[in-house]
N, C-alpha and C positions, 0 to 999 in steps of 0.2 A: 737568140744567145745560146752558144753551143754548152754542152754539158760542163766541158772543161772550164770555160770562161765563167760560167754560172757558178762553179765551186770555187774558182779563185776569188770571186767577188765576196762569196761568204767567208773564206779564210783570211780575207784581208780585215778582218775586225780588229780594231786596235785594242780591245780588251780580251782577256782570257776567254777560249771558248771551252764549252763542254762537248767533246765530239764523240759520237758513238757510230760504229760500224753496223749497219743494219744486215739482217741475214739474207742470202740470195733470193729468198722467195718474196722479199719485199718488192713493191713496184720500183722501177728505175727512175726515181726523182727524189730531190733532197727534201728533207724535213726540217724546217728552220724556225726556231722559237728562241730568239737570241736571250742568253749566250749559248743555248742549246742548239747542237746541229747533228742531224742524222744522216749519214750517207750509205747509200746501199752498197754492198761489196762489189757488185758487177760494175756499178758506175765508177766507183773509186779505181778499180783495176784499169777500166778504160781510160780514166784520166791519167793514171800513173803511166801508162804505156805512151801516151801522147807527151806527158812532161819528160819522160826518159828520152824521147826522140829529140825534143827541143834541147834538152841538156847536152845530149852528145853531138849535136849539130854545132856547138860552140866549143871546140876543141881549144881555140885559143886561150880559154880560161886556165888551162895548165901552165901558162906563163904568169899567172897572177895578175891578169888585167881585171879591172873592175867589171862586175857582172852587169849585164843590162837587166832592165826591170823584167823583161820576158823571162830571162833564165833566172832570175832571183825569185819570181813567182813560181817557177817550176820546181825549185828546190823545196818549196812548202810541201807540194804533193809528194815529192820523192821521200822526204824524211817523215811524212805522215804514213805512207806505206811501208818503207823500209828505213827506221831511225838509225841504222848503223850505216847508213850511206855517207861515208867520210868525206867523199868529193863534195857532195851538197852542202855539208857543214862548212867546208873550207871556203866555198864560194860566198856563204853568208858572212863568214868572218871577213873576207875581202871586201864586201860591200861596206861593212861597218868601218873598217880601216880606211877605205878610200874617202868616207864622209869626213873622217877626222883629218885626213892629210889636206882635203879641200878647205877644212875650217881653219887650217893653219896650225894643227896640233899633231905632234908624233911624226914618225917617218914612213908609217904604213907598211912596216915589214911584219909578215906573218911569223911569229915564233914557231919553232918546230918543224920548219919545212927547209929543204935544201937550197931552194932559190932564195936569191936575194933582191928580186925584182920589186919595184915599188908600185904600190897600187893607188888609183884614185887621181889620176891626172885629169885635169878640166877645170871648169870654172869654179870659183869659190862659193861656199854656201854659209849661211848663218850657223852660229854654233848651236843654237836651239834645235837645229835640225838632228844634230847628234843625240840630244836628249829624247826627241821623238822617236828616233830610230832604236835607240838602245830599250826604251820602253816597250816598243812593238816587239822586238826580239824576245825580251823577256816574257811578254804575253803569249808568243807563240811556243816558247819552250814550256812555259807552264801549262798550257793546253795539251802538249804532248805527255807531260808527266802526270797530270791529274785527271784526264779524260777516262771515261770508262770504255777503254779500248781493248786489244787482246791482251794487255800486259806487257808486250815487249817494248812499248814505248816507255812506259814507266820505269823499267828496269834496264833501259839501254845506257851503257857507259857513255856513249857519245852524246846523248841528250843532257846528261849531267855535267860532263865535261865541258859541253859548250856554254852551259849556263855559268859555270866557274870561271871560264874564259872571259866572258862578258864582265863579270865582277872584278876580275883581276885587272882587265884592260881599261874599263871605264868605271872605276869605283866610284868617283865623286858624281857621275851621272846617275848613279843607283841610290848612293846615300852619302849625304854631305859629312856624316860623322867618320866616314872612312878615309884613310890616308889618300893624299892626291890634290889636284887642282879642281876649281870650279865649286859650285855650290847649288847643284841641282838634286833632284830625287828627294829620298828621305832626308828629314833633319834629325830625326830621333833614331839612334841606332838601335834601341830597344824596339821600337815599332817595326824597323826593318827586319831585325833577326826573328821577331814573332811571326811575321808574314812568311819568311822563308821556312820556318818550322812548320807552319800549317801546310805549306805546299809539300814538304817532305813527309809529313804525316799522312796526308792524302794519297800521296803516291805509294806510301807503305801499306795503304788499304788497297790500292789497285793491285799490287803485286807484294805479297808477303815476303818477309826477309829480303828486303830490298838494299842490298850492301851499297850499290852506288848512290842511292839517295841519301842513305845515312852518312855515308862518308862525305857527301857533299855538305851535309848539315855540319859535321866537324869542321870543313873548311871555312864555311860561313861564321861559325862560333869563333874560330881563331881569328878571323879578318876583324870582327867587331869587338874582340875581347879588350882591347885597350880603352874603348870607350864605352863599353856596357857597364851599366850602373849594377850595384849590388841587388836592387830590387829586380832589375831585368834578369839578372842570373837565377834568382830564386823563382821568378815567374816561369822562366824557361824549364827549369827542373820539375817544378809541379806540372806544368803542362804536358812534359814528355812522360812524366810517371803516370799521369792519368790515362795517355794514350797506351802506355805498356800494359797497364792493368785491363784495359779493354782488349789487348792483344797479347796476352800472356804467353803465347808460344812463338813470338817474334823476337829471336835472339838478337837481330840488328838493332831493334829499339832499345833493348835492355842494354846492349853494349854502348850505344850512344849516351843513355842515361848515366853509366859508369863513367864515361868521359867527361860529362858535364860535372858530376859530383866531385871528380878528381881535380876539378880547377877551383875548388871551394876555396882554397889558401889565397888565391888571387884577390879575392873579395873579403876575406875575413878581416883584413887591416884596413880596408877603405872606408868600412862603415861599422864604427863600434856598436851600433843599435842591432846590427844583423849577426846573428850567430849561426855561421855556416855550417858549423859541426852539428848543431842542434837540428837544422833543416835536413842534412843528410840522414841524421838518426831517425828523423820523423818519417822520412821516405822508406828507410829500412824497416821501421816498426810497422808501417801501414803495409807494406809488401808482405811482411810476416803474418799479420792479421789476415790478409788475402789468402794466404797458404792455408791458415788454419780453418778459416770460415768455410771455405769451399773444398777442403782436402785436396788441394792442388798438388800434382806431382810432376809438373811439367820441368823438362830439363832446363829451359831458358830462365825460369825464375830461380830454380835452385842455382844455376850458374851465377846470376846476379847477386843472390845473397852472400855466396861464397866469395865473389869478387869484392863486395861491400866489405867483407870482414877483412879482406887483406888490405884494403884501404884504411882500416883502423876505425871504421864506423862502428861496429859492434864489437865490444870488449868481452862480452860474455861467451867465451869458447865452448861452454857446455850447452848452449842453446841449440837444439836441432830442429830439423823440419819434420817434428812429429805432430801428428794430428791430436788436437786436444779432445780426449775422449768425452770430457764433461760437456762438449758443444759439438754436436753432430754436425756435419757439412749440410748446407742448403742444397740439396741434390737438384731440384727444380732449376735454381739459378745456374748451377754448374752445368747442366744439360744445355741450358741456353748458350753459354759460353763455348761449349763444344761444338754446338751448331754453327 
């Protein structure tokens, strides 16, 4: 089996992979211990050149014809090496739309393109095939966003735009709590949003200040807002706040937390037992305690506290970010955070 086919066999895993590019000094063979996969850089480059050759030999794809399995597999290698390869992502979109047409759903048009051609002509397939294909596509995008790669995959606008396109095009194949037809995927909106938040947080660790990942999180929250319970909102707020305290320099995470807190009025009236303002004030107070305890002077945290005050969370305008002289900071822990 050639190196190229061997790599494709490992990349065809239906569950999210943890992919790592091994240094050039590593012997030219794959290291696999599912879900982890180590790929030597030289081997990946060789496979990329072969995949690019296969891709460019099928120029008819520009007419939005459905991709062959060979070309579809080649796009995995292309997007792994270069996540900004727009044509490769377009082919993967056409494949999913083709499955939908053959299952008797939709018209197969790719939004955002100049062509009005239809994809997916041929024999019909069972509708369950769409669910499997969508799950596999989400798993591949998750692998790119969360794997310990060089960072460009986790912060690629193409990766996050493609994942959002899947959610918007096949919402009920992802979560039955979302608007649309069908009843597959997650049945609990809260569980689905929690999983997506975990993916975003991991991507934020792979590439700090990951604007595209956190912007995707906003889109996910807005999609599930109508069916998200008040307990689900509270869990998201506390989960994101904990992540922000562990990554206090990441302004993108703090900005998303402000976005979540700003939605509190939507849940304040749905559950009388939930005091949304109290939860927001609790987050504010814990953040101030963090600043005082560690003598933190990060701009991101200060911005969050200022933004929270503008949302009416803190009414004491005289409260400043000054260190409490009676409680010196824990320097050792502060140094750990700096590291």
